[in-house]
Each structure stands twice: as C-alpha cells, then as structure tokens.
DOZA-131873 format. One line per 2 residues: their letters; for each residue x, y, z of C-alpha. Coordinates in steps of 0.5 Angstrom, whole numbers, plus 500, padded with zeros to 3 digits. Layout:
BEGIN
a) X/Y/Z | ...;
***
This chain:
BEGIN
xx) 612/110/507 | 609/112/501;
xx) 603/115/499 | 601/109/497;
xx) 601/105/504 | 600/111/509;
xx) 594/112/504 | 591/104/506;
xx) 592/107/514 | 590/114/514;
xx) 583/116/513 | 586/121/508;
xx) 580/128/506 | 579/127/499;
xx) 575/131/495 | 574/136/499;
xx) 571/132/506 | 573/126/510;
xx) 571/119/508 | 572/117/515;
xx) 564/119/517 | 558/119/514;
xx) 555/125/512 | 548/123/511;
xx) 549/119/519 | 552/124/522;
xx) 548/131/521 | 543/130/527;
xx) 546/131/534 | 546/125/539;
xx) 548/127/545 | 555/129/547;
xx) 562/127/545 | 569/129/545;
xx) 575/128/541 | 582/129/542;
xx) 586/136/539 | 593/136/539;
xx) 599/140/534 | 606/141/533;
xx) 608/135/532 | 614/138/529;
xx) 618/133/528 | 625/135/528;
xx) 624/142/532 | 627/140/539;
xx) 634/139/536 | 633/145/531;
xx) 632/150/537 | 637/147/541;
xx) 643/148/536 | 639/155/535;
xx) 639/153/528 | 632/153/525;
xx) 633/152/518 | 638/146/518;
xx) 639/144/525 | 633/138/526;
xx) 637/133/524 | 634/129/530;
xx) 627/127/532 | 627/121/536;
xx) 625/125/542 | 619/129/538;
xx) 618/120/537 | 619/118/543;
xx) 613/124/546 | 609/122/540;
xx) 609/115/542 | 607/117/549;
xx) 601/121/547 | 598/115/542;
xx) 598/110/548 | 595/115/552;
xx) 589/116/547 | 589/109/546;
xx) 587/107/553 | 582/112/553;
xx) 575/110/554 | 569/111/550;
xx) 574/112/544 | 574/120/542;
xx) 571/121/535 | 578/122/532;
xx) 584/125/533 | 586/133/530;
xx) 593/135/529 | 592/142/528;
xx) 598/143/522 | 606/143/524;
xx) 607/136/523 | 614/136/521;
xx) 620/141/522 | 622/141/515;
xx) 620/147/511 | 619/144/503;
xx) 625/144/500 | 629/143/507;
xx) 633/137/509 | 630/131/513;
xx) 623/132/511 | 622/126/507;
xx) 625/122/512 | 621/127/518;
xx) 615/125/515 | 616/118/513;
xx) 617/117/521 | 611/121/524;
xx) 607/117/519 | 609/110/522;
xx) 608/113/529 | 601/115/527;
xx) 600/108/524 | 599/106/532;
xx) 593/110/533 | 587/106/535;
xx) 584/105/527 | 577/106/530;
xx) 580/113/532 | 580/117/525;
xx) 586/122/524 | 584/129/522;
xx) 590/133/519 | 591/141/518;
xx) 596/145/514 | 601/149/517;
xx) 606/154/516 | 612/148/516;
xx) 608/143/512 | 606/148/506;
xx) 611/154/508 | 610/161/511;
xx) 608/163/503 | 606/157/501;
xx) 605/155/493 | 601/151/489;
xx) 608/146/489 | 608/145/497;
xx) 601/145/497 | 599/139/492;
xx) 605/136/496 | 601/136/503;
xx) 595/134/499 | 599/128/496;
xx) 602/126/503 | 597/128/508;
xx) 590/130/504 | 586/136/502;
xx) 589/142/506 | 583/145/506;
xx) 574/140/508 | 569/138/512;
xx) 566/134/515 | 559/133/520;
xx) 560/129/526 | 554/129/532;
xx) 551/133/529 | 557/138/529;
xx) 559/141/523 | 567/141/523;
xx) 571/146/518 | 578/145/517;
xx) 581/151/514 | 589/153/510;
xx) 590/159/515 | 597/160/511;
xx) 592/164/506 | 590/168/510;
xx) 598/169/512 | 600/170/505;
xx) 597/168/499 | 602/172/494;
xx) 604/166/491 | 597/162/490;
xx) 592/167/490 | 587/163/485;
xx) 588/157/491 | 586/162/497;
xx) 580/165/493 | 577/157/492;
xx) 577/156/500 | 574/163/501;
xx) 569/160/495 | 568/154/499;
xx) 567/157/505 | 562/161/505;
xx) 559/155/501 | 560/152/506;
xx) 557/157/512 | 551/158/508;
xx) 549/151/507 | 550/150/515;
xx) 545/156/515 | 541/153/511;
xx) 540/146/515 | 540/150/522;
xx) 546/147/524 | 547/148/531;
xx) 554/147/532 | 560/149/527;
xx) 567/148/529 | 573/150/525;
xx) 580/147/525 | 586/152/523;
xx) 594/152/525 | 594/159/526;
xx) 589/163/530 | 586/169/529;
xx) 588/172/536 | 591/170/542;
xx) 588/173/547 | 583/179/544;
xx) 581/181/537 | 584/187/537;
xx) 591/185/540 | 597/188/536;
xx) 599/184/530 | 604/178/532;
xx) 608/172/529 | 603/168/533;
xx) 596/170/530 | 593/174/524;
xx) 594/181/522 | 588/185/524;
xx) 585/186/518 | 584/179/517;
xx) 582/177/523 | 577/181/524;
xx) 574/179/517 | 574/171/519;
xx) 571/175/525 | 565/178/522;
xx) 565/172/517 | 563/167/522;
xx) 559/171/527 | 555/173/521;
xx) 554/166/519 | 552/164/526;
xx) 547/170/527 | 543/169/520;
xx) 536/169/520 | 536/162/517;
xx) 541/160/523 | 541/157/530;
xx) 549/155/530 | 554/157/535;
xx) 562/157/532 | 568/156/536;
xx) 576/155/533 | 581/151/534;
xx) 588/152/533 | 595/150/534;
***
C-alpha cells in the first residue's frame, strides 16, 4: 500500500495533531469513555526469534498477521465502540535499512485497514520503526508512512500526548529534532495547565520504568537521569498552581 493510499484510510497525525478529533469539540469532559491500547504487532519478530537472527531472520510474518486480524475482529465487535485504537510502537520488525521492511509495512497497513472506520488509529513510533539511534531520514520515513512522530489531541476533555521516546534513548544523530520535541512538550504542558486540563495521558514506546522509578537501567526502560527528568516535568505540570490535572503514561 502506498503512502497516498494509506492516507486515504488512516487519520495520520499532521501538524502535530490528529484530525480525527475536533479540539474545540473535544476539550470538555463529557463523561466516561475508553480506548484500546496495543503495541508491538512487529511483523517478522516471531520468525526472527525462532531462528535466532533478530536482524535478518524475519522473512515470514503469517502468525503476526493472524494475531492482528483476531485483535481487530474483537475490537470491531465492541459496543459501545472505543474512542480510538492506539498502537504504541514497533509496528514492524525490520529496522530502517533492513530486509523485508517495505513488505512488512504494506502487510500491516493492509490488515489495519479492516479496523472499523469509526475507530481512529493512533500510531506511536518505536525503535524498530525509526531505529535505536534515529536519524532525520528514519524519522522522515516514519512520518511519511504513519504520520507525525509526536503530536497531541483531545478526546472527551482528556489531553493525549504522543511522544517519540527514541529521542530520550539516544538522539545523538538528530539533536535538533529532540530539542524541537522538548520545546513542544513544554508548550503543551503549559497550555494544559492554563486550560485547567483535568486529565492528561502520555503515549510512548519506551517506558520510563518497569517497576519503580529508582530501578536500575535496563534495555526496556529509560536511563535514571532521563526518567527522573521526565517524571519531574510531568509532575510539575500536574501540580502547578494553574493546573488541576492528573497525568499518566502508557507505553509498549
């Protein structure tokens, strides 16, 4: 599926927001609602792991297709419908420049087009989507294929923030892009405080921590210094004099 064809099916984030929802209509709390969170469909992972070659072994992904189709069928049956379905990164297994990337992307898009059109999709970037050490080129590819790598949107009075967590892991090859996200996030949190946002939810691929904020650094969490900085930033926004909001973070 080409980028143009995908654009006709998915509400891809553009201009740092998601056009599936009207900010003006969605800023007010209207009562409880729910959304569906998924992560790591990662087409190609199972074969790669089974043969012990995570870099080049992912030349089959039939099992991932079947599992994703089953999930979509279950989601489409839900009543009432979820407000949206968010995928928190590692959409495919092949990293930038690796074999099978184009084919995995096309098959995932083909499967996802069967999600009920009344349930918008929200895409979050993971390390397999833009690389462990992302570059301007790998991020541009993601944005062209899936939409902006970071953005915000409002649903039912809740502010949702989608972040590119690879910037927190290693932005050495694209420092200016990380700086832009940092500035944007500060602006979003400031706006949320001014508008007395009651609830804010962050989506990102790499969790700040798995069990406790002072746990040791690991492959599956952010470094202590980074997680503390992020936690302080979110906590300060939540407890600022202008704010009465509550924040939480949803990850892969």
